C-alpha positions in Angstrom: -0.4 -6.3 20.0 -0.1 -9.9 21.5 2.8 -12.1 21.2 2.8 -15.9 21.7 5.0 -18.8 22.1 4.3 -22.7 21.9 7.0 -25.2 22.8 5.7 -28.7 22.4 2.2 -28.7 24.0 3.1 -25.4 26.0 1.7 -22.0 24.8 2.9 -18.8 25.9 1.1 -15.3 25.0 2.1 -11.8 25.4 0.2 -8.4 24.7 -0.9 -5.1 23.5 0.9 -1.5 23.3 -1.3 1.7 23.8 0.3 4.4 21.7 3.7 4.5 20.2 5.0 8.0 21.8 3.8 9.9 25.0 0.4 7.8 25.5 0.9 4.6 28.1 1.9 1.4 26.4 1.2 -2.1 27.6 2.3 -5.3 26.8 0.9 -8.4 28.3 2.1 -11.8 28.5 0.0 -15.0 29.0 1.8 -18.3 29.7 -0.4 -21.3 29.0 -0.4 -25.0 28.8 -2.4 -27.8 27.5 -2.1 -31.8 28.0 -3.9 -32.0 24.8 -2.1 -32.8 21.7 -2.8 -30.1 19.0 -2.7 -32.4 15.7 -5.7 -34.4 17.4 -8.0 -31.5 16.9 -6.6 -30.5 13.3 -7.3 -34.1 12.2 -10.8 -33.8 13.7 -11.7 -30.4 11.9 -10.1 -31.7 8.8 -12.9 -34.5 8.6 -15.5 -31.9 8.9 -16.7 -32.8 12.1 -18.5 -30.3 14.5 -15.9 -28.9 17.0 -17.2 -28.3 20.4 -16.4 -24.9 22.3 -14.2 -26.5 24.5 -11.9 -28.1 21.7 -11.8 -24.7 20.0 -10.5 -22.5 23.1 -6.8 -22.0 23.4 -5.7 -22.6 26.8 -3.3 -20.7 29.4 -2.3 -21.1 32.8 -3.8 -18.7 35.3 -1.4 -16.4 37.2 1.3 -16.4 34.6 0.6 -13.2 33.0 3.3 -10.5 32.8 2.7 -6.8 31.8 5.0 -4.4 30.0 4.4 -0.5 29.7 6.3 2.2 28.1 5.9 6.0 27.1 8.5 5.5 24.6 8.0 5.0 20.9 7.6 1.8 18.8 11.2 1.5 18.4 11.9 1.5 22.1 8.7 -0.7 22.8 9.9 -3.3 20.5 13.2 -3.5 22.0 11.6 -3.7 25.6 9.2 -6.4 24.2 11.8 -8.7 22.6 13.7 -8.5 25.7 10.9 -9.5 27.8 10.2 -12.2 25.4 13.8 -13.7 25.4 13.6 -13.5 29.3 10.3 -15.7 29.3 12.6 -18.4 27.1 11.4 -17.3 23.6 14.3 -18.9 22.0 13.0 -22.4 23.4 9.8 -22.2 21.5 8.6 -24.1 18.3 6.4 -21.5 17.3 6.1 -17.8 18.0 2.8 -15.8 17.3 2.5 -12.1 16.7 -1.3 -10.8 16.7 -1.9 -7.3 16.0 -4.6 -4.9 15.0 -3.7 -4.3 11.3 -1.7 -0.8 12.1 1.4 -0.5 9.9 3.6 0.4 12.6 2.6 -2.9 14.8 3.6 -5.1 11.6 6.8 -2.9 11.2 7.5 -3.6 15.0 7.0 -7.5 14.4 9.0 -7.2 11.2 12.1 -5.9 12.9 11.8 -7.3 16.4 9.9 -11.0 15.4 10.8 -11.6 11.9 10.4 -15.4 12.5 6.9 -14.9 14.1 3.6 -16.1 12.5 1.4 -13.1 11.9 -2.4 -12.9 12.8 -4.6 -9.8 12.8 -6.8 -9.4 15.4 -10.2 -11.0 14.1 -12.6 -8.7 16.1 -10.9 -5.8 14.1 -11.1 -7.5 10.9 -14.8 -8.1 11.6 -15.1 -4.3 12.2 -13.8 -3.6 9.0 -16.3 -6.2 7.3 -19.0 -4.3 8.9 -17.8 -0.9 7.5 -17.3 -2.6 4.0 -20.7 -3.8 4.0 -22.3 -0.5 5.1 -20.6 1.0 2.2 -22.1 -1.4 -0.4 -25.5 -2.0 1.1 -26.0 1.1 3.1 -25.7 2.1 6.8 -27.9 0.4 9.3 -30.0 -1.4 6.6 -31.2 -4.9 7.0 -29.2 -6.2 3.7 -26.0 -4.7 5.4 -26.4 -6.5 8.4 -27.0 -9.7 6.6 -24.1 -9.6 4.5 -21.9 -8.6 7.7 -23.0 -11.6 9.7 -22.7 -14.1 6.7 -19.4 -12.7 5.6 -18.0 -12.4 9.0 -18.9 -16.2 9.4 -17.1 -17.2 6.2 -13.9 -15.3 7.4 -13.9 -17.1 10.5 -15.0 -20.4 9.8 -14.3 -21.4 6.2 -10.9 -22.9 5.2 -10.1 -20.1 2.6 -12.6 -17.4 4.2 -10.7 -14.4 3.4 -10.4 -15.1 -0.3 -14.1 -15.9 -0.5 -14.9 -12.6 1.2 -12.9 -10.8 -1.2 -14.5 -12.5 -4.2 -17.9 -11.6 -2.7 -17.0 -7.9 -2.2 -15.5 -7.6 -5.4 -18.8 -9.1 -7.1 -21.2 -6.6 -5.2 -18.7 -3.5 -5.9 -20.1 -0.9 -8.5 -17.2 -0.6 -11.2 -17.8 3.5 -11.1 -19.1 6.0 -9.0 -18.4 7.1 -5.3 -19.6 3.6 -3.7 -17.2 1.8 -5.8 -14.2 4.0 -5.1 -15.1 3.7 -1.2 -15.6 -0.3 -1.4 -12.5 -0.8 -3.3 -10.4 1.3 -0.6 -12.0 -0.9 2.5 -11.4 -4.0 0.2 -7.6 -3.1 0.3 -7.6 -3.8 4.1 -8.5 -7.3 3.2 -6.3 -7.7 0.5 -3.2 -6.3 1.9 -3.8 -8.4 5.0 -4.9 -11.6 3.7 -1.7 -13.6 4.6 -2.8 -12.8 8.3 -6.4 -13.8 8.2 -6.2 -17.4 7.7 -8.7 -17.9 10.9 -9.6 -21.5 10.0 -6.2 -22.2 10.2 -5.4 -20.6 13.3 -8.2 -22.2 15.0 -7.2 -25.6 14.2 -4.1 -25.0 15.6 -5.8 -23.8 18.8 -3.9 -20.5 18.6 -5.6 -17.0 20.0 -7.0 -15.1 17.4 -8.6 -12.1 19.4 -6.9 -9.6 21.8 -9.8 -9.2 24.0 -8.3 -10.4 27.1 -5.1 -8.2 26.4 -7.4 -5.1 25.6 -8.8 -5.8 29.2 -5.3 -5.6 30.4 -4.9 -2.2 29.0 -7.7 -1.0 31.0 -6.7 -2.5 34.4 -3.0 -1.9 34.5 -3.4 1.5 32.7 -6.4 3.1 32.7 -7.6 2.2 36.0 -4.6 4.1 37.6 -3.8 6.8 35.0 -7.1 7.9 33.3 -9.4 8.5 36.1 -11.8 11.5 36.5 -9.4 14.6 37.1 -6.1 13.1 36.8 -3.5 14.9 34.9 -0.2 13.2 34.8 3.5 14.2 33.7 5.4 12.0 31.5 7.9 11.1 33.8 5.3 10.8 36.7 3.1 8.5 34.5 6.1 6.3 33.4 7.1 6.0 37.3 3.5 4.8 38.2 3.5 2.4 35.1 6.7 0.9 36.2 5.3 0.3 39.7 2.0 -0.9 38.3 3.9 -3.6 36.2 5.8 -4.8 39.1 3.2 -5.3 41.5 0.9 -6.9 38.7 3.9 -9.3 37.7 4.3 -10.4 41.5 7.8 -9.1 41.2 7.5 -6.3 44.1 9.9 -8.3 46.7 12.4 -9.3 43.9 12.6 -5.7 42.5 13.2 -4.3 46.0 15.8 -6.9 46.5 17.8 -6.3 43.4 17.4 -2.4 44.0 18.9 -2.8 47.6 21.8 -5.0 46.3 22.5 -2.4 43.3 22.5 0.2 45.9 24.6 -1.6 48.3 27.4 -2.3 45.2 27.3 1.2 44.4 28.0 2.5 48.0 30.7 0.1 48.5 32.6 1.0 44.9 32.2 4.7 46.0 
């Protein structure tokens, strides 16, 4: 999952959880800024002018990433993520964005801990589901399925009411009876249930991130490279300790962490 803040022209982005219970979890927070005024791009797109790649790309400041890991459940992770967000001045943001992969527990976490956030379903997960839908309707690995997938993904991303148009076209192609129709309606429910989180044209005009690819990479570098190498076996407490150290190092908080720990130990010794 990804969490993002906007305060004026400033953008702040946060990360993804891997697993709800004993699997290591990761939140990545990316803090970004831009000197451009967001409404300028919105006005250009509204006139139908072709946007450049530079204009469309959301921006963030390098070296401002924050990581959070957990081996706990979704409830614990949600509390920790909210605490991190508050520490990073979420209360000053004019816009909070929560980007998830569509899992029910992810949206429940957002509902409980970030009820004021704009919810966005990760575009690349949505595109995968478009592929599954077209395979059901037109056959796996067929030219027709590929052509429809490419066309529908483009509609979903670039048209103002793209998800509504995709649903309309898929419904028209769905048989009224039979196994194919039943499977297609089940796949289509993914888009119907998440319709309000798939307004990608709108999000792009606001220069918001619509994909969590960079955050996914953080899961691999912070968690995978240290805990998931060949031959590695971890107990829960050991994995948790290693993840805490990884976050302290990656967040560039190593010196501050030890200063705080030393101060706490001295205070404890003095009290004893």
